[in-house]
mmCIF file of the N, C-alpha and C atoms, coordinates in Angstrom:
data_MODEL
# 
_entry.id   MODEL 
# 
loop_
_atom_site.group_PDB 
_atom_site.id 
_atom_site.type_symbol 
_atom_site.label_atom_id 
_atom_site.label_alt_id 
_atom_site.label_comp_id 
_atom_site.label_asym_id 
_atom_site.label_entity_id 
_atom_site.label_seq_id 
_atom_site.pdbx_PDB_ins_code 
_atom_site.Cartn_x 
_atom_site.Cartn_y 
_atom_site.Cartn_z 
_atom_site.occupancy 
_atom_site.B_iso_or_equiv 
_atom_site.pdbx_formal_charge 
_atom_site.auth_seq_id 
_atom_site.auth_comp_id 
_atom_site.auth_asym_id 
_atom_site.auth_atom_id 
_atom_site.pdbx_PDB_model_num 
ATOM 1   N N  . MET A 1 1  ? 8.658  14.416  -12.098 1.00 0.00 ? 1  MET A N  1 
ATOM 2   C CA . MET A 1 1  ? 7.533  13.948  -11.436 1.00 0.00 ? 1  MET A CA 1 
ATOM 3   C C  . MET A 1 1  ? 7.947  13.860  -9.952  1.00 0.00 ? 1  MET A C  1 
ATOM 4   N N  . LEU A 1 2  ? 8.876  13.493  -9.477  1.00 0.00 ? 2  LEU A N  1 
ATOM 5   C CA . LEU A 1 2  ? 9.117  13.288  -8.119  1.00 0.00 ? 2  LEU A CA 1 
ATOM 6   C C  . LEU A 1 2  ? 9.293  14.500  -7.398  1.00 0.00 ? 2  LEU A C  1 
ATOM 7   N N  . THR A 1 3  ? 9.975  15.461  -8.260  1.00 0.00 ? 3  THR A N  1 
ATOM 8   C CA . THR A 1 3  ? 10.121 17.050  -7.807  1.00 0.00 ? 3  THR A CA 1 
ATOM 9   C C  . THR A 1 3  ? 8.880  17.504  -7.551  1.00 0.00 ? 3  THR A C  1 
ATOM 10  N N  . SER A 1 4  ? 7.849  17.351  -8.738  1.00 0.00 ? 4  SER A N  1 
ATOM 11  C CA . SER A 1 4  ? 6.542  18.118  -8.595  1.00 0.00 ? 4  SER A CA 1 
ATOM 12  C C  . SER A 1 4  ? 5.835  17.243  -7.003  1.00 0.00 ? 4  SER A C  1 
ATOM 13  N N  . LEU A 1 5  ? 6.189  16.171  -6.886  1.00 0.00 ? 5  LEU A N  1 
ATOM 14  C CA . LEU A 1 5  ? 5.334  15.543  -5.709  1.00 0.00 ? 5  LEU A CA 1 
ATOM 15  C C  . LEU A 1 5  ? 5.866  16.120  -4.720  1.00 0.00 ? 5  LEU A C  1 
ATOM 16  N N  . ILE A 1 6  ? 7.304  16.600  -4.319  1.00 0.00 ? 6  ILE A N  1 
ATOM 17  C CA . ILE A 1 6  ? 7.896  16.902  -3.372  1.00 0.00 ? 6  ILE A CA 1 
ATOM 18  C C  . ILE A 1 6  ? 7.550  18.488  -3.103  1.00 0.00 ? 6  ILE A C  1 
ATOM 19  N N  . LEU A 1 7  ? 7.170  19.211  -4.161  1.00 0.00 ? 7  LEU A N  1 
ATOM 20  C CA . LEU A 1 7  ? 6.855  20.449  -3.806  1.00 0.00 ? 7  LEU A CA 1 
ATOM 21  C C  . LEU A 1 7  ? 5.165  20.595  -3.769  1.00 0.00 ? 7  LEU A C  1 
ATOM 22  N N  . LEU A 1 8  ? 4.666  19.637  -4.014  1.00 0.00 ? 8  LEU A N  1 
ATOM 23  C CA . LEU A 1 8  ? 3.113  19.503  -3.333  1.00 0.00 ? 8  LEU A CA 1 
ATOM 24  C C  . LEU A 1 8  ? 3.041  19.100  -1.948  1.00 0.00 ? 8  LEU A C  1 
ATOM 25  N N  . TYR A 1 9  ? 3.837  18.710  -1.612  1.00 0.00 ? 9  TYR A N  1 
ATOM 26  C CA . TYR A 1 9  ? 3.936  18.063  -0.307  1.00 0.00 ? 9  TYR A CA 1 
ATOM 27  C C  . TYR A 1 9  ? 4.708  18.771  0.707   1.00 0.00 ? 9  TYR A C  1 
ATOM 28  N N  . ASN A 1 10 ? 4.689  19.372  1.624   1.00 0.00 ? 10 ASN A N  1 
ATOM 29  C CA . ASN A 1 10 ? 5.747  19.782  2.637   1.00 0.00 ? 10 ASN A CA 1 
ATOM 30  C C  . ASN A 1 10 ? 5.827  18.926  3.838   1.00 0.00 ? 10 ASN A C  1 
ATOM 31  N N  . CYS A 1 11 ? 6.836  18.383  3.722   1.00 0.00 ? 11 CYS A N  1 
ATOM 32  C CA . CYS A 1 11 ? 7.521  17.508  4.835   1.00 0.00 ? 11 CYS A CA 1 
ATOM 33  C C  . CYS A 1 11 ? 7.994  17.901  5.929   1.00 0.00 ? 11 CYS A C  1 
ATOM 34  N N  . ARG A 1 12 ? 8.064  19.199  6.138   1.00 0.00 ? 12 ARG A N  1 
ATOM 35  C CA . ARG A 1 12 ? 8.535  19.854  7.485   1.00 0.00 ? 12 ARG A CA 1 
ATOM 36  C C  . ARG A 1 12 ? 6.996  19.706  8.402   1.00 0.00 ? 12 ARG A C  1 
ATOM 37  N N  . THR A 1 13 ? 5.911  19.777  7.725   1.00 0.00 ? 13 THR A N  1 
ATOM 38  C CA . THR A 1 13 ? 4.763  19.723  8.688   1.00 0.00 ? 13 THR A CA 1 
ATOM 39  C C  . THR A 1 13 ? 4.325  18.326  8.880   1.00 0.00 ? 13 THR A C  1 
ATOM 40  N N  . ARG A 1 14 ? 4.727  17.623  8.097   1.00 0.00 ? 14 ARG A N  1 
ATOM 41  C CA . ARG A 1 14 ? 3.919  16.006  7.972   1.00 0.00 ? 14 ARG A CA 1 
ATOM 42  C C  . ARG A 1 14 ? 4.418  15.090  7.158   1.00 0.00 ? 14 ARG A C  1 
ATOM 43  N N  . VAL A 1 15 ? 4.744  13.990  7.851   1.00 0.00 ? 15 VAL A N  1 
ATOM 44  C CA . VAL A 1 15 ? 5.391  12.923  6.801   1.00 0.00 ? 15 VAL A CA 1 
ATOM 45  C C  . VAL A 1 15 ? 4.504  11.788  6.534   1.00 0.00 ? 15 VAL A C  1 
ATOM 46  N N  . LYS A 1 16 ? 4.442  11.362  5.379   1.00 0.00 ? 16 LYS A N  1 
ATOM 47  C CA . LYS A 1 16 ? 3.125  10.359  5.342   1.00 0.00 ? 16 LYS A CA 1 
ATOM 48  C C  . LYS A 1 16 ? 4.037  8.883   5.138   1.00 0.00 ? 16 LYS A C  1 
ATOM 49  N N  . VAL A 1 17 ? 3.623  8.030   5.759   1.00 0.00 ? 17 VAL A N  1 
ATOM 50  C CA . VAL A 1 17 ? 4.275  6.561   5.932   1.00 0.00 ? 17 VAL A CA 1 
ATOM 51  C C  . VAL A 1 17 ? 3.070  5.554   5.487   1.00 0.00 ? 17 VAL A C  1 
ATOM 52  N N  . ALA A 1 18 ? 3.768  4.326   5.332   1.00 0.00 ? 18 ALA A N  1 
ATOM 53  C CA . ALA A 1 18 ? 2.810  3.337   4.865   1.00 0.00 ? 18 ALA A CA 1 
ATOM 54  C C  . ALA A 1 18 ? 1.613  3.450   3.898   1.00 0.00 ? 18 ALA A C  1 
ATOM 55  N N  . ASP A 1 19 ? 0.527  3.083   4.233   1.00 0.00 ? 19 ASP A N  1 
ATOM 56  C CA . ASP A 1 19 ? -0.831 3.411   3.368   1.00 0.00 ? 19 ASP A CA 1 
ATOM 57  C C  . ASP A 1 19 ? -0.880 4.911   2.845   1.00 0.00 ? 19 ASP A C  1 
ATOM 58  N N  . GLU A 1 20 ? -0.719 5.581   3.749   1.00 0.00 ? 20 GLU A N  1 
ATOM 59  C CA . GLU A 1 20 ? -1.025 7.305   3.201   1.00 0.00 ? 20 GLU A CA 1 
ATOM 60  C C  . GLU A 1 20 ? 0.238  7.371   2.472   1.00 0.00 ? 20 GLU A C  1 
ATOM 61  N N  . LEU A 1 21 ? 1.440  6.942   2.429   1.00 0.00 ? 21 LEU A N  1 
ATOM 62  C CA . LEU A 1 21 ? 2.485  7.109   1.561   1.00 0.00 ? 21 LEU A CA 1 
ATOM 63  C C  . LEU A 1 21 ? 2.489  6.843   0.096   1.00 0.00 ? 21 LEU A C  1 
ATOM 64  N N  . TRP A 1 22 ? 2.063  5.488   0.145   1.00 0.00 ? 22 TRP A N  1 
ATOM 65  C CA . TRP A 1 22 ? 1.642  4.836   -1.263  1.00 0.00 ? 22 TRP A CA 1 
ATOM 66  C C  . TRP A 1 22 ? 0.583  5.292   -1.846  1.00 0.00 ? 22 TRP A C  1 
ATOM 67  N N  . ASN A 1 23 ? -0.512 5.449   -1.215  1.00 0.00 ? 23 ASN A N  1 
ATOM 68  C CA . ASN A 1 23 ? -1.693 5.721   -1.758  1.00 0.00 ? 23 ASN A CA 1 
ATOM 69  C C  . ASN A 1 23 ? -1.634 7.209   -2.197  1.00 0.00 ? 23 ASN A C  1 
ATOM 70  N N  . PHE A 1 24 ? -0.922 8.168   -1.910  1.00 0.00 ? 24 PHE A N  1 
ATOM 71  C CA . PHE A 1 24 ? -0.460 9.358   -2.131  1.00 0.00 ? 24 PHE A CA 1 
ATOM 72  C C  . PHE A 1 24 ? 0.111  9.333   -3.441  1.00 0.00 ? 24 PHE A C  1 
ATOM 73  N N  . LEU A 1 25 ? 1.065  8.592   -3.620  1.00 0.00 ? 25 LEU A N  1 
ATOM 74  C CA . LEU A 1 25 ? 2.065  8.450   -4.647  1.00 0.00 ? 25 LEU A CA 1 
ATOM 75  C C  . LEU A 1 25 ? 1.267  7.626   -5.991  1.00 0.00 ? 25 LEU A C  1 
ATOM 76  N N  . GLY A 1 26 ? 0.268  6.986   -5.389  1.00 0.00 ? 26 GLY A N  1 
ATOM 77  C CA . GLY A 1 26 ? -0.185 5.913   -6.611  1.00 0.00 ? 26 GLY A CA 1 
ATOM 78  C C  . GLY A 1 26 ? -1.879 6.585   -6.684  1.00 0.00 ? 26 GLY A C  1 
ATOM 79  N N  . ASN A 1 27 ? -2.658 5.567   -5.950  1.00 0.00 ? 27 ASN A N  1 
ATOM 80  C CA . ASN A 1 27 ? -3.863 5.597   -5.943  1.00 0.00 ? 27 ASN A CA 1 
ATOM 81  C C  . ASN A 1 27 ? -4.514 5.224   -4.650  1.00 0.00 ? 27 ASN A C  1 
ATOM 82  N N  . ASP A 1 28 ? -5.754 5.068   -4.407  1.00 0.00 ? 28 ASP A N  1 
ATOM 83  C CA . ASP A 1 28 ? -6.311 4.673   -3.156  1.00 0.00 ? 28 ASP A CA 1 
ATOM 84  C C  . ASP A 1 28 ? -5.999 3.095   -2.859  1.00 0.00 ? 28 ASP A C  1 
ATOM 85  N N  . SER A 1 29 ? -5.813 2.257   -3.878  1.00 0.00 ? 29 SER A N  1 
ATOM 86  C CA . SER A 1 29 ? -5.548 0.809   -3.809  1.00 0.00 ? 29 SER A CA 1 
ATOM 87  C C  . SER A 1 29 ? -3.981 0.500   -4.031  1.00 0.00 ? 29 SER A C  1 
ATOM 88  N N  . THR A 1 30 ? -3.178 1.436   -4.113  1.00 0.00 ? 30 THR A N  1 
ATOM 89  C CA . THR A 1 30 ? -1.640 1.136   -4.361  1.00 0.00 ? 30 THR A CA 1 
ATOM 90  C C  . THR A 1 30 ? -0.962 0.500   -3.234  1.00 0.00 ? 30 THR A C  1 
ATOM 91  N N  . TYR A 1 31 ? -1.411 0.882   -1.903  1.00 0.00 ? 31 TYR A N  1 
ATOM 92  C CA . TYR A 1 31 ? -0.812 0.230   -0.838  1.00 0.00 ? 31 TYR A CA 1 
ATOM 93  C C  . TYR A 1 31 ? -1.248 -1.397  -0.687  1.00 0.00 ? 31 TYR A C  1 
ATOM 94  N N  . LEU A 1 32 ? -2.377 -1.699  -0.886  1.00 0.00 ? 32 LEU A N  1 
ATOM 95  C CA . LEU A 1 32 ? -2.884 -2.885  -0.803  1.00 0.00 ? 32 LEU A CA 1 
ATOM 96  C C  . LEU A 1 32 ? -2.235 -3.892  -1.865  1.00 0.00 ? 32 LEU A C  1 
ATOM 97  N N  . GLU A 1 33 ? -2.201 -3.173  -2.966  1.00 0.00 ? 33 GLU A N  1 
ATOM 98  C CA . GLU A 1 33 ? -1.407 -3.944  -4.191  1.00 0.00 ? 33 GLU A CA 1 
ATOM 99  C C  . GLU A 1 33 ? 0.077  -4.137  -3.955  1.00 0.00 ? 33 GLU A C  1 
ATOM 100 N N  . LEU A 1 34 ? 0.537  -3.201  -3.250  1.00 0.00 ? 34 LEU A N  1 
ATOM 101 C CA . LEU A 1 34 ? 2.142  -3.707  -2.966  1.00 0.00 ? 34 LEU A CA 1 
ATOM 102 C C  . LEU A 1 34 ? 2.090  -4.640  -2.296  1.00 0.00 ? 34 LEU A C  1 
ATOM 103 N N  . LEU A 1 35 ? 1.127  -4.644  -1.049  1.00 0.00 ? 35 LEU A N  1 
ATOM 104 C CA . LEU A 1 35 ? 1.220  -5.559  -0.232  1.00 0.00 ? 35 LEU A CA 1 
ATOM 105 C C  . LEU A 1 35 ? 0.905  -7.116  -0.687  1.00 0.00 ? 35 LEU A C  1 
ATOM 106 N N  . ASP A 1 36 ? 0.057  -7.259  -1.652  1.00 0.00 ? 36 ASP A N  1 
ATOM 107 C CA . ASP A 1 36 ? -0.169 -8.178  -2.217  1.00 0.00 ? 36 ASP A CA 1 
ATOM 108 C C  . ASP A 1 36 ? 0.906  -8.718  -3.150  1.00 0.00 ? 36 ASP A C  1 
ATOM 109 N N  . CYS A 1 37 ? 1.619  -7.802  -3.635  1.00 0.00 ? 37 CYS A N  1 
ATOM 110 C CA . CYS A 1 37 ? 2.743  -8.433  -4.561  1.00 0.00 ? 37 CYS A CA 1 
ATOM 111 C C  . CYS A 1 37 ? 3.855  -8.880  -3.680  1.00 0.00 ? 37 CYS A C  1 
ATOM 112 N N  . PHE A 1 38 ? 4.134  -7.989  -2.492  1.00 0.00 ? 38 PHE A N  1 
ATOM 113 C CA . PHE A 1 38 ? 5.034  -8.565  -1.551  1.00 0.00 ? 38 PHE A CA 1 
ATOM 114 C C  . PHE A 1 38 ? 4.735  -9.969  -1.036  1.00 0.00 ? 38 PHE A C  1 
ATOM 115 N N  . GLU A 1 39 ? 3.826  -10.278 -0.652  1.00 0.00 ? 39 GLU A N  1 
ATOM 116 C CA . GLU A 1 39 ? 2.964  -11.696 -0.336  1.00 0.00 ? 39 GLU A CA 1 
ATOM 117 C C  . GLU A 1 39 ? 3.296  -12.540 -1.495  1.00 0.00 ? 39 GLU A C  1 
ATOM 118 N N  . ARG A 1 40 ? 3.002  -12.547 -2.546  1.00 0.00 ? 40 ARG A N  1 
ATOM 119 C CA . ARG A 1 40 ? 3.152  -13.314 -3.349  1.00 0.00 ? 40 ARG A CA 1 
ATOM 120 C C  . ARG A 1 40 ? 4.584  -13.839 -3.775  1.00 0.00 ? 40 ARG A C  1 
ATOM 121 N N  . VAL A 1 41 ? 5.352  -12.829 -3.869  1.00 0.00 ? 41 VAL A N  1 
ATOM 122 C CA . VAL A 1 41 ? 6.794  -12.973 -3.891  1.00 0.00 ? 41 VAL A CA 1 
ATOM 123 C C  . VAL A 1 41 ? 7.465  -13.702 -2.987  1.00 0.00 ? 41 VAL A C  1 
ATOM 124 N N  . GLY A 1 42 ? 7.006  -13.442 -1.584  1.00 0.00 ? 42 GLY A N  1 
ATOM 125 C CA . GLY A 1 42 ? 7.398  -14.024 -0.468  1.00 0.00 ? 42 GLY A CA 1 
ATOM 126 C C  . GLY A 1 42 ? 6.963  -15.316 -0.246  1.00 0.00 ? 42 GLY A C  1 
ATOM 127 N N  . ILE A 1 43 ? 6.104  -15.663 -0.798  1.00 0.00 ? 43 ILE A N  1 
ATOM 128 C CA . ILE A 1 43 ? 5.543  -16.992 -0.972  1.00 0.00 ? 43 ILE A CA 1 
ATOM 129 C C  . ILE A 1 43 ? 6.423  -17.866 -1.759  1.00 0.00 ? 43 ILE A C  1 
ATOM 130 N N  . GLU A 1 44 ? 6.572  -17.346 -2.718  1.00 0.00 ? 44 GLU A N  1 
ATOM 131 C CA . GLU A 1 44 ? 7.411  -18.033 -4.011  1.00 0.00 ? 44 GLU A CA 1 
ATOM 132 C C  . GLU A 1 44 ? 8.698  -18.206 -3.524  1.00 0.00 ? 44 GLU A C  1 
ATOM 133 N N  . LEU A 1 45 ? 9.386  -17.299 -3.066  1.00 0.00 ? 45 LEU A N  1 
ATOM 134 C CA . LEU A 1 45 ? 10.852 -17.163 -2.666  1.00 0.00 ? 45 LEU A CA 1 
ATOM 135 C C  . LEU A 1 45 ? 11.056 -17.618 -1.199  1.00 0.00 ? 45 LEU A C  1 
ATOM 136 N N  . ARG A 1 46 ? 9.994  -18.105 -0.356  1.00 0.00 ? 46 ARG A N  1 
ATOM 137 C CA . ARG A 1 46 ? 10.291 -18.717 0.905   1.00 0.00 ? 46 ARG A CA 1 
ATOM 138 C C  . ARG A 1 46 ? 11.470 -19.315 1.324   1.00 0.00 ? 46 ARG A C  1 
ATOM 139 N N  . PRO A 1 47 ? 11.424 -20.640 0.639   1.00 0.00 ? 47 PRO A N  1 
ATOM 140 C CA . PRO A 1 47 ? 12.655 -21.556 0.576   1.00 0.00 ? 47 PRO A CA 1 
ATOM 141 C C  . PRO A 1 47 ? 13.906 -20.745 0.529   1.00 0.00 ? 47 PRO A C  1 
ATOM 142 N N  . GLU A 1 48 ? 14.233 -19.916 -0.680  1.00 0.00 ? 48 GLU A N  1 
ATOM 143 C CA . GLU A 1 48 ? 15.606 -19.026 -0.920  1.00 0.00 ? 48 GLU A CA 1 
ATOM 144 C C  . GLU A 1 48 ? 15.747 -18.096 0.450   1.00 0.00 ? 48 GLU A C  1 
ATOM 145 N N  . ILE A 1 49 ? 14.701 -17.682 0.721   1.00 0.00 ? 49 ILE A N  1 
ATOM 146 C CA . ILE A 1 49 ? 14.611 -16.538 1.986   1.00 0.00 ? 49 ILE A CA 1 
ATOM 147 C C  . ILE A 1 49 ? 15.299 -17.302 3.312   1.00 0.00 ? 49 ILE A C  1 
ATOM 148 N N  . ASP A 1 50 ? 14.503 -18.534 3.415   1.00 0.00 ? 50 ASP A N  1 
ATOM 149 C CA . ASP A 1 50 ? 14.882 -19.381 4.786   1.00 0.00 ? 50 ASP A CA 1 
ATOM 150 C C  . ASP A 1 50 ? 16.180 -19.808 4.904   1.00 0.00 ? 50 ASP A C  1 
ATOM 151 N N  . ALA A 1 51 ? 16.769 -20.308 3.399   1.00 0.00 ? 51 ALA A N  1 
ATOM 152 C CA . ALA A 1 51 ? 17.984 -20.749 3.243   1.00 0.00 ? 51 ALA A CA 1 
ATOM 153 C C  . ALA A 1 51 ? 19.229 -19.717 3.465   1.00 0.00 ? 51 ALA A C  1 
ATOM 154 N N  . TYR A 1 52 ? 18.627 -18.385 3.109   1.00 0.00 ? 52 TYR A N  1 
ATOM 155 C CA . TYR A 1 52 ? 19.804 -17.572 3.306   1.00 0.00 ? 52 TYR A CA 1 
ATOM 156 C C  . TYR A 1 52 ? 19.831 -17.145 4.990   1.00 0.00 ? 52 TYR A C  1 
ATOM 157 N N  . PHE A 1 53 ? 18.765 -17.147 5.471   1.00 0.00 ? 53 PHE A N  1 
ATOM 158 C CA . PHE A 1 53 ? 18.776 -16.537 6.874   1.00 0.00 ? 53 PHE A CA 1 
ATOM 159 C C  . PHE A 1 53 ? 19.090 -17.564 7.836   1.00 0.00 ? 53 PHE A C  1 
ATOM 160 N N  . GLU A 1 54 ? 19.181 -18.874 7.255   1.00 0.00 ? 54 GLU A N  1 
ATOM 161 C CA . GLU A 1 54 ? 19.700 -20.027 8.185   1.00 0.00 ? 54 GLU A CA 1 
ATOM 162 C C  . GLU A 1 54 ? 21.112 -19.797 8.616   1.00 0.00 ? 54 GLU A C  1 
ATOM 163 N N  . LYS A 1 55 ? 21.881 -19.341 7.849   1.00 0.00 ? 55 LYS A N  1 
ATOM 164 C CA . LYS A 1 55 ? 23.291 -19.211 8.245   1.00 0.00 ? 55 LYS A CA 1 
ATOM 165 C C  . LYS A 1 55 ? 23.823 -18.079 9.154   1.00 0.00 ? 55 LYS A C  1 
ATOM 166 N N  . PHE A 1 56 ? 22.452 -17.353 9.482   1.00 0.00 ? 56 PHE A N  1 
ATOM 167 C CA . PHE A 1 56 ? 22.597 -16.204 10.726  1.00 0.00 ? 56 PHE A CA 1 
ATOM 168 C C  . PHE A 1 56 ? 22.102 -16.905 11.912  1.00 0.00 ? 56 PHE A C  1 
ATOM 169 N N  . LYS A 1 57 ? 21.456 -18.355 12.077  1.00 0.00 ? 57 LYS A N  1 
ATOM 170 C CA . LYS A 1 57 ? 20.877 -18.575 13.286  1.00 0.00 ? 57 LYS A CA 1 
ATOM 171 C C  . LYS A 1 57 ? 22.185 -19.188 14.266  1.00 0.00 ? 57 LYS A C  1 
ATOM 172 N N  . ASN A 1 58 ? 22.079 -19.055 15.685  1.00 0.00 ? 58 ASN A N  1 
ATOM 173 C CA . ASN A 1 58 ? 22.976 -19.495 16.521  1.00 0.00 ? 58 ASN A CA 1 
ATOM 174 C C  . ASN A 1 58 ? 22.849 -21.030 16.764  1.00 0.00 ? 58 ASN A C  1 
ATOM 175 N N  . ASN A 1 59 ? 23.810 -21.898 16.452  1.00 0.00 ? 59 ASN A N  1 
ATOM 176 C CA . ASN A 1 59 ? 23.567 -23.149 16.705  1.00 0.00 ? 59 ASN A CA 1 
ATOM 177 C C  . ASN A 1 59 ? 24.063 -23.700 18.211  1.00 0.00 ? 59 ASN A C  1 
# 
């Protein structure tokens, strides 16, 4: 399927990013659905993410 998508879209003339890319690969709501998923996971894993990046802080 990915090969078919690549053949349908000429990357040399234009590159899709952000909502344009994800909605092209999925449907008109794919990008917003992905943002929602990342937000929910980020909220749930916030303590774990903060703990990981804490070691990179300059004290």
